[in-house]
C-alpha positions as CSV (number, residue, x, y, z in Angstrom):
1,X,-42.2,13.0,30.1
2,X,-43.1,9.6,28.7
3,X,-44.9,8.6,31.9
4,X,-47.4,11.4,31.9
5,X,-47.8,11.5,28.1
6,X,-48.5,7.9,27.6
7,X,-50.8,7.8,30.7
8,X,-52.7,10.7,29.2
9,X,-52.8,9.0,25.8
10,X,-54.1,5.8,27.3
11,X,-56.8,7.5,29.2
12,X,-57.7,9.4,26.0
13,X,-58.0,6.2,24.1
14,X,-60.1,4.7,26.9
15,X,-62.6,7.5,27.2
16,X,-63.0,8.2,23.5
17,X,-63.4,4.5,22.7
18,X,-66.0,4.0,25.4
19,X,-67.9,7.2,24.2
20,X,-67.7,5.9,20.6
21,X,-70.0,3.1,21.7
22,X,-72.6,5.6,22.9
23,X,-72.6,8.1,20.0
24,X,-75.8,8.5,18.0
25,X,-74.9,10.8,15.1
26,X,-72.2,11.4,12.4
27,X,-71.1,14.7,13.9
28,X,-70.5,13.3,17.4
29,X,-68.8,10.3,16.0
30,X,-66.4,12.4,13.9
31,X,-65.7,14.6,17.0
32,X,-64.9,11.6,19.2
33,X,-62.7,9.9,16.7
34,X,-60.9,13.2,16.1
35,X,-60.0,13.4,19.8
36,X,-59.0,9.7,19.7
37,X,-56.6,10.4,16.8
38,X,-55.1,13.3,18.6
39,X,-54.4,11.0,21.6
40,X,-52.8,8.4,19.4
41,X,-50.6,10.9,17.6
42,X,-48.4,11.4,20.6
43,X,-47.9,7.7,21.4
44,X,-45.0,6.7,19.3
45,X,-42.9,9.8,20.0
46,X,-43.5,9.3,23.7
47,X,-42.5,5.6,23.4
48,X,-39.3,6.7,21.6
49,X,-38.5,9.1,24.4
50,X,-38.9,6.3,26.9
51,X,-36.7,3.9,24.9
52,X,-34.0,6.6,24.6
53,X,-33.7,6.5,28.4
54,X,-34.3,2.8,29.0
55,X,-32.2,1.2,26.3
56,X,-28.5,1.3,25.4
57,X,-27.4,2.3,22.0
58,X,-26.6,-1.4,21.2
59,X,-30.2,-2.5,22.0
60,X,-32.3,0.4,20.6
61,X,-33.1,-1.3,17.3
62,X,-34.5,-4.4,18.9
63,X,-36.5,-2.4,21.4
64,X,-38.0,-0.3,18.6
65,X,-38.7,-3.5,16.5
66,X,-40.5,-5.2,19.4
67,X,-42.6,-2.1,20.1
68,X,-43.7,-1.6,16.5
69,X,-44.3,-5.3,15.8
70,X,-46.4,-5.5,19.0
71,X,-48.5,-2.7,17.8
72,X,-49.1,-4.4,14.5
73,X,-49.9,-7.7,16.3
74,X,-52.4,-5.9,18.6
75,X,-54.1,-4.4,15.5
76,X,-54.4,-7.8,13.9
77,X,-55.4,-9.7,17.0
78,X,-58.2,-7.2,17.9
79,X,-60.1,-7.9,14.7
80,X,-61.3,-11.4,15.7
81,X,-61.8,-10.3,19.3
82,X,-64.0,-7.4,18.2
83,X,-65.9,-9.8,15.8
84,X,-66.6,-12.1,18.7
85,X,-67.8,-9.3,21.0
86,X,-70.1,-8.0,18.3
87,X,-71.5,-11.5,17.6
88,X,-72.2,-12.3,21.3
89,X,-73.1,-8.8,22.6
90,X,-73.2,-5.8,20.3
91,X,-70.9,-3.4,18.4
92,X,-71.4,-0.8,21.1
93,X,-70.3,-3.2,23.8
94,X,-67.1,-4.0,21.8
95,X,-66.0,-0.4,22.1
96,X,-66.8,-0.3,25.8
97,X,-64.7,-3.4,26.4
98,X,-61.7,-2.1,24.4
99,X,-62.0,1.2,26.3
100,X,-61.8,-0.6,29.7
101,X,-58.7,-2.5,28.6
102,X,-57.1,0.8,27.6
103,X,-57.9,2.2,31.0
104,X,-56.2,-0.7,32.8
105,X,-53.1,-0.3,30.6
106,X,-52.9,3.4,31.4
107,X,-53.1,2.8,35.2
108,X,-50.5,0.0,34.9
109,X,-48.1,2.2,32.9
110,X,-48.4,5.1,35.5
111,X,-47.8,2.6,38.3
112,X,-44.8,0.7,36.9
113,X,-42.9,3.1,34.6
114,X,-40.3,5.5,35.9
115,X,-38.7,8.3,33.9
116,X,-35.4,7.7,35.6
117,X,-34.3,4.1,35.4
118,X,-32.3,4.5,38.6
119,X,-35.6,4.9,40.6
120,X,-37.1,1.6,39.4
121,X,-37.0,-1.0,42.3
122,X,-36.2,-4.0,40.0
123,X,-33.3,-2.6,38.0
124,X,-29.8,-3.9,38.7
125,X,-26.5,-2.0,38.8
126,X,-25.3,-4.1,35.8
127,X,-28.3,-3.0,33.8
128,X,-27.9,0.6,34.8
129,X,-24.3,0.5,33.6
130,X,-25.4,-0.2,30.1
131,X,-27.9,2.7,29.9
132,X,-27.2,6.3,29.0
133,X,-25.6,8.3,31.9
134,X,-27.9,9.3,34.7
135,X,-29.2,12.9,34.9
136,X,-29.6,13.4,38.7
137,X,-30.5,17.1,38.3
138,X,-33.1,16.4,35.6
139,X,-31.5,19.1,33.4
140,X,-30.9,17.1,30.2
141,X,-33.6,17.6,27.7
142,X,-35.7,19.7,30.2
143,X,-35.0,23.1,28.7
144,X,-36.3,24.6,25.5
145,X,-36.0,22.2,22.5
146,X,-33.2,23.5,20.2
147,X,-35.5,23.6,17.1
148,X,-33.1,25.6,15.0
149,X,-30.5,22.8,15.3
150,X,-33.0,19.9,15.4
151,X,-35.3,20.6,12.4
152,X,-32.5,20.8,9.8
153,X,-30.9,17.6,11.1
154,X,-34.3,15.7,11.2
155,X,-35.5,17.1,7.9
156,X,-34.0,14.3,5.8
157,X,-35.7,11.8,8.0
158,X,-39.0,13.6,7.6
159,X,-38.6,13.5,3.9
160,X,-37.8,9.8,3.6
161,X,-40.4,8.9,6.2
162,X,-43.0,10.8,4.1
163,X,-42.0,8.6,1.2
164,X,-42.2,5.5,3.4
165,X,-45.5,6.5,4.8
166,X,-46.9,7.3,1.3
167,X,-46.3,3.7,0.1
168,X,-47.1,2.1,3.5
169,X,-50.5,3.7,3.7
170,X,-51.4,2.4,0.2
171,X,-51.1,-1.1,1.5
172,X,-53.4,-0.3,4.4
173,X,-56.1,1.5,2.4
174,X,-56.0,0.0,-1.1
175,X,-54.5,-3.5,-1.0
176,X,-57.7,-5.3,-0.1
177,X,-59.4,-3.7,-3.1
178,X,-56.5,-4.5,-5.4
179,X,-56.6,-8.1,-4.4
180,X,-60.3,-8.3,-5.3
181,X,-60.5,-6.1,-8.4
182,X,-57.1,-6.7,-10.0
183,X,-56.7,-10.4,-9.3
184,X,-60.3,-11.5,-8.9
185,X,-60.1,-12.9,-5.3
186,X,-63.3,-13.0,-3.3
187,X,-63.7,-11.2,0.0
188,X,-62.8,-14.2,2.1
189,X,-59.6,-15.1,0.2
190,X,-58.4,-11.5,-0.2
191,X,-58.9,-11.0,3.6
192,X,-56.8,-14.1,4.3
193,X,-54.1,-13.1,1.9
194,X,-54.0,-9.5,3.2
195,X,-53.7,-10.8,6.8
196,X,-50.8,-13.0,5.8
197,X,-49.0,-10.0,4.2
198,X,-49.5,-8.0,7.4
199,X,-48.1,-10.9,9.5
200,X,-45.0,-10.8,7.3
201,X,-44.7,-7.1,7.9
202,X,-44.9,-7.7,11.6
203,X,-42.1,-10.2,11.6
204,X,-40.1,-7.8,9.4
205,X,-40.4,-5.0,11.9
206,X,-38.9,-7.2,14.7
207,X,-36.2,-8.6,12.4
208,X,-35.3,-5.1,11.3
209,X,-34.5,-4.1,14.9
210,X,-32.4,-7.2,15.4
211,X,-30.4,-6.6,12.2
212,X,-29.7,-2.9,12.8
213,X,-28.4,-3.7,16.2
214,X,-26.3,-6.6,14.7
215,X,-24.8,-4.2,12.1
216,X,-23.9,-1.7,14.7
217,X,-22.2,-4.3,16.9
218,X,-20.2,-5.7,13.9
219,X,-19.2,-2.4,12.3
220,X,-19.5,0.2,15.1
221,X,-20.8,2.5,12.2
222,X,-24.2,4.2,12.6
223,X,-24.3,5.1,9.0
224,X,-24.2,1.4,8.0
225,X,-26.6,0.3,10.7
226,X,-29.1,3.0,10.1
227,X,-28.9,5.0,6.8
228,X,-27.4,2.3,4.6
229,X,-29.8,-0.3,6.0
230,X,-32.8,1.9,5.2
231,X,-31.5,2.4,1.6
232,X,-31.0,-1.3,1.1
233,X,-34.5,-2.1,2.5
234,X,-36.1,0.3,0.0
235,X,-34.1,-1.0,-2.9
236,X,-35.7,-4.4,-2.1
237,X,-39.1,-2.7,-1.8
238,X,-38.8,-1.3,-5.3
239,X,-37.5,-4.7,-6.5
240,X,-40.8,-6.2,-5.2
241,X,-43.1,-3.5,-6.5
242,X,-41.8,-3.3,-10.1
243,X,-42.7,-6.8,-11.1
244,X,-45.9,-6.7,-9.1
245,X,-47.3,-3.7,-11.0
246,X,-46.0,-4.7,-14.4
247,X,-46.8,-8.4,-14.5
248,X,-50.5,-9.2,-14.3
249,X,-50.2,-12.5,-12.6
250,X,-51.6,-13.4,-9.1
251,X,-48.5,-15.3,-8.0
252,X,-46.0,-12.6,-9.2
253,X,-48.2,-9.9,-7.8
254,X,-48.7,-11.4,-4.4
255,X,-45.0,-12.3,-4.1
256,X,-43.9,-8.8,-5.2
257,X,-46.3,-6.9,-2.9
258,X,-45.5,-9.2,0.0
259,X,-41.7,-8.6,-0.5
260,X,-42.4,-4.8,-0.7
261,X,-44.4,-4.7,2.5
262,X,-41.9,-6.9,4.3
263,X,-39.0,-4.6,3.6
264,X,-41.1,-1.5,4.3
265,X,-41.5,-3.0,7.8
266,X,-37.8,-4.0,7.8
267,X,-36.8,-0.3,7.6
268,X,-39.0,0.9,10.5
269,X,-36.5,0.1,13.3
270,X,-33.5,1.9,11.8
271,X,-35.7,4.9,10.9
272,X,-37.0,5.3,14.4
273,X,-33.7,4.6,16.1
274,X,-32.1,7.3,13.9
275,X,-34.2,9.9,15.7
276,X,-32.7,8.8,19.0
277,X,-29.2,8.8,17.5
278,X,-29.5,12.3,16.1
279,X,-31.1,13.8,19.3
280,X,-30.6,11.5,22.2
281,X,-32.0,14.0,24.8
282,X,-34.8,15.2,22.5
283,X,-35.9,11.9,21.1
284,X,-39.6,12.7,21.6
285,X,-39.3,15.9,19.6
286,X,-37.2,14.5,16.8
287,X,-39.4,11.4,16.4
288,X,-42.6,13.6,16.5
289,X,-41.3,15.6,13.6
290,X,-40.6,12.5,11.6
291,X,-43.9,10.9,12.6
292,X,-45.8,14.0,11.5
293,X,-44.4,13.8,8.0
294,X,-45.6,10.2,7.9
295,X,-49.0,11.2,9.1
296,X,-49.2,13.8,6.3
297,X,-48.4,11.1,3.8
298,X,-51.1,9.0,5.3
299,X,-53.7,11.7,4.7
300,X,-52.6,12.5,1.2
301,X,-51.6,9.2,-0.4
302,X,-54.9,7.3,-0.3
303,X,-56.7,10.3,-1.8
304,X,-54.1,10.8,-4.5
305,X,-54.0,7.0,-5.2
306,X,-57.8,7.0,-5.8
307,X,-57.6,10.1,-8.0
308,X,-54.9,8.6,-10.2
309,X,-56.8,5.3,-10.3
310,X,-60.0,7.0,-11.5
311,X,-58.2,9.1,-14.0
312,X,-56.1,6.3,-15.6
313,X,-58.1,3.2,-14.8
314,X,-54.8,1.5,-14.0
315,X,-53.3,0.2,-10.8
316,X,-49.9,0.6,-12.3
317,X,-49.8,4.4,-12.4
318,X,-50.4,5.2,-8.7
319,X,-48.0,2.4,-7.6
320,X,-45.5,3.6,-10.2
321,X,-45.6,7.1,-8.5
322,X,-44.8,5.4,-5.2
323,X,-41.8,3.7,-6.8
324,X,-40.6,7.1,-7.9
325,X,-40.9,8.5,-4.4
326,X,-39.0,5.5,-3.0
327,X,-36.2,6.0,-5.4
328,X,-36.0,9.6,-4.4
329,X,-36.0,8.5,-0.7
330,X,-33.1,6.1,-1.3
331,X,-31.0,9.0,-2.6
332,X,-32.1,11.1,0.4
333,X,-30.9,8.5,2.9
334,X,-27.4,9.7,2.2
335,X,-28.4,13.0,4.0
336,X,-29.3,11.1,7.2
337,X,-26.4,11.4,9.6
338,X,-27.1,9.5,12.8
339,X,-23.4,9.5,13.5
340,X,-23.6,13.3,14.1
341,X,-25.7,14.1,17.1
342,X,-27.0,17.6,17.6
343,X,-25.7,17.4,21.2
344,X,-23.0,15.8,23.1
345,X,-24.7,12.9,24.8
346,X,-23.3,12.0,28.2
347,X,-23.1,8.4,27.3
348,X,-24.3,6.0,24.6
349,X,-24.3,2.8,26.6
350,X,-20.6,2.0,26.4
351,X,-20.5,1.3,22.6
352,X,-17.9,2.9,20.5
353,X,-19.4,4.4,17.3
354,X,-17.6,5.2,14.1
355,X,-18.7,7.5,11.4
356,X,-17.6,8.0,7.8
């Protein structure tokens, strides 16, 4: 369950982060960071499983948006904190401090979170009425995962999330270099501009959750609220990327790349909520499949981008390849059917849902 998984993940972050501050060689550093990555990999699927039990269908998008935006905020806020700790103490102490914070979080999560909302002492009957139906016997989602039904249904999400991840990771790994080498910004200015772009993406992730919930309330149609919203977001990503890579002008480039990153973030909430819609009782497994595809893209895209950049000497070619992947992903969104669950969910929070 999410309680045990996230507690384990939190303790894994804590221990490996503290140990990172004590390593003395490259091999030991690689081993420790590898274990850290394994602990982080299960985090978002476990969070998705928790949200599938603790949020109604009408509020899933906002919950996902808040969660992902908070993660991006934490990543951004940690940079100046770590810089302060290094300046006043040492880089090793900064890892120890962050590890201790992670340990406190893991203990707090274990103490306060309940797998079954009905067992939480502070929840009200009105709040329970909005959540998916209770599972007193603990049978729902406890048996073998129906992989033969699940994988084909989640496959379109895996493909489109791979395309999303391919472009998203380029912003993480290559955008600072692009700002310096393609537009001539110095390190200080490029860092400020990149931070501003990430802040816009954080806001977009929250707003995407709000909008997908709003569309579902207005239309009662999961296809519109999820699949069509994803497609519309990526059309706007392409609309931002094309002028950014074709017009060599700092204003046009910054505007275009910021628009692209904003709408990449805007699509996050409907993507992750779709995994809950397709498999309400196996949200952890469905989101893990999708997340794995994004992780593969994160491994491949920075390397492929660098190879294309070296071979062509142009920033246009690798970003143009990303545009092609996104156009393919837009077409693939028509294969995402959140309105057709692999199971008959006991309740979806009292909201009538229409399909096409």
